[in-house]
Every structure is written in C-alpha cells, then in structure tokens.
C-alpha positions in Angstrom: 20.8 57.1 40.5 22.8 54.4 38.8 25.5 55.9 36.5 27.7 52.7 36.3 28.6 52.2 32.7 31.3 50.2 30.7 32.9 52.0 27.8 35.6 51.3 25.3 38.8 53.3 26.0 39.8 56.3 23.9 40.9 55.2 20.5 38.6 52.2 20.2 35.5 52.7 18.1 32.4 51.3 19.7 30.8 50.7 16.3 32.6 47.4 15.6 35.8 46.8 17.7 35.5 43.1 17.4 35.0 42.4 21.1 32.1 43.1 23.4 31.8 45.4 26.4 31.3 43.4 29.7 27.9 41.8 29.8 25.8 39.7 32.1 25.0 36.2 30.8 21.5 36.0 32.4 19.1 38.4 34.2 20.1 36.9 37.6 23.9 37.0 37.0 25.6 39.4 39.5 28.8 39.5 37.5 29.6 41.2 34.2 31.8 39.0 32.0 34.8 40.7 30.5 35.6 39.7 26.9 39.2 39.6 25.5 40.0 42.3 23.0 42.7 40.1 21.3 43.6 36.4 20.9 46.4 35.4 23.4 48.1 32.4 24.8 49.3 31.9 28.4 52.2 29.5 28.4 52.6 26.9 31.2 53.9 28.3 34.4 54.0 31.9 33.1 52.0 35.1 33.1 50.5 37.3 30.4 49.2 40.8 30.8 46.2 41.9 28.7 44.9 45.4 28.3 41.1 44.8 28.2 40.3 47.8 26.1 37.5 49.0 28.4 37.0 51.4 31.3 34.1 51.8 33.7 32.3 54.8 35.1 31.4 53.8 38.7 29.1 55.5 41.1 30.7 57.4 44.0 30.6 55.1 47.1 30.9 51.9 44.9 33.7 49.9 43.3 34.1 47.2 40.7 35.3 43.9 42.2 37.0 41.9 39.4 37.7 38.1 39.7 38.4 35.2 37.3 35.3 33.5 35.9 34.5 30.3 37.8 35.1 28.2 34.7 38.8 29.3 34.6 39.8 26.7 37.1 37.9 23.8 35.4 37.8 22.0 32.1 41.6 21.5 32.1 42.3 25.1 32.7 44.4 26.3 35.6 44.2 30.1 35.0 44.3 32.7 37.8 44.7 36.4 38.1 48.1 37.1 39.6 46.7 39.6 42.1 43.7 37.1 42.8 41.1 39.9 42.5 41.0 43.5 41.3 39.4 46.4 43.0 38.5 49.2 40.5 37.9 52.6 42.3 35.5 55.1 41.0 38.3 57.7 40.5 40.2 55.3 38.2 37.9 56.3 35.4 39.1 59.0 33.0 41.3 60.9 35.6 43.7 63.6 34.3 46.6 61.2 33.5 44.8 57.9 32.8 41.8 56.9 30.7 41.0 54.2 33.2 41.7 51.1 31.1 41.2 47.9 33.0 44.1 45.4 32.7 44.5 41.8 33.8 47.5 39.6 34.4 46.8 35.9 33.9 48.9 33.1 35.3 48.8 29.6 33.9 49.4 27.1 36.7 49.1 24.1 34.4 51.5 22.2 32.2 49.8 23.0 28.9 49.5 26.4 27.0 46.0 27.9 27.1 44.8 30.0 24.2 41.9 32.5 24.4 40.2 33.7 21.3 39.2 37.3 20.7 35.9 38.0 22.6 36.3 35.0 25.0 35.0 35.7 28.5 37.9 35.5 30.9 36.9 37.4 34.1 33.9 39.0 35.8 33.2 42.2 37.6 30.6 42.9 40.3 29.6 46.3 41.5 29.7 46.7 45.3 29.2 49.5 47.8 31.8 50.6 50.2 31.9 52.7 53.3 34.6 54.6 55.2 35.5 54.9 58.9 34.1 57.8 61.0 37.6 59.3 61.3 38.6 58.9 57.6 40.6 61.9 56.4 41.6 60.9 52.8 41.6 64.1 50.7 44.0 63.2 47.8 42.8 63.1 44.2 43.9 60.3 41.8 45.9 61.6 38.9 47.2 58.4 37.3 46.4 54.8 36.4 47.5 51.4 37.6 49.6 51.7 40.8 49.4 55.5 40.9 48.5 55.6 44.6 51.7 53.5 45.4 52.9 50.0 45.1 
C-alpha cells in the first residue's frame, strides 16, 4: 500500500501558504519538483540554506532521493546542492524531536548572483526502495532531525 505523502510542516497552513507541495510536472515524470517557500538569492561563490517548509511521510523500506533539478546547471545557472544529493529516511518524518522538515543548502559556483522567486522549482525528489544486508542489526530509533544520527 502506498502511503507516501508530502505535507506542509507544522505551523504552515495548507489552505494558502503561497508555495506548492512537491509535484510531478508530467504523468511520466519520476521526480517530484520542490517549490521554494520564500524568495532568496545565492551570491556568487557562496551558499544559502533554505528550509523547504515541507515534510514527507515515506513507506517503510523506501527513501526519498533528493537532487537538484536538471535545469539548475543550465541557462546561465551554476547551482548545486552542497551535499550533491539528499537521502530522506522514512523515520525522519515527525519523529519525537523533529517534524521532518526537508532543508537544502544551495551553492552558486558562478560569478553572478542567482535569485529564486517564491514557488520556483529548485530540486526534485524520487521515491526509491532499499534493502538491508542479511546480518543487519540496526535497532536504534531516530529521535531528532538533520544530522541526528551523527555527522
């Protein structure tokens, strides 16, 4: 049963927050485009962290793979995610010490500032399945957010 679902984080009304939940552009798109919750500028050769205002309920045995949209490296843009890709675990969602907000840190490798308007599409997420080894013995429960399982 598919229970994957994007939601706004606590404190953001889903009636008219001014930015969209992640969406697929076409029926054959594998990636869900993430929309910016605010306008922001990434200065040349610097980074900017954006709290995306959304979380994602993910089926057990799956994860959300997050990467920049393909267009981020074209059309005069030189934007990357500083960690190159993100892996969002199913237990990141609404655990005891974290609502599960997805964040992104963008780096501008170019020589000109790049501004994104509120609701621009800046990265994409794809749901993928994962498996474990036959001798896996992980039993810990996540109780925090970004970096809570160690640096």
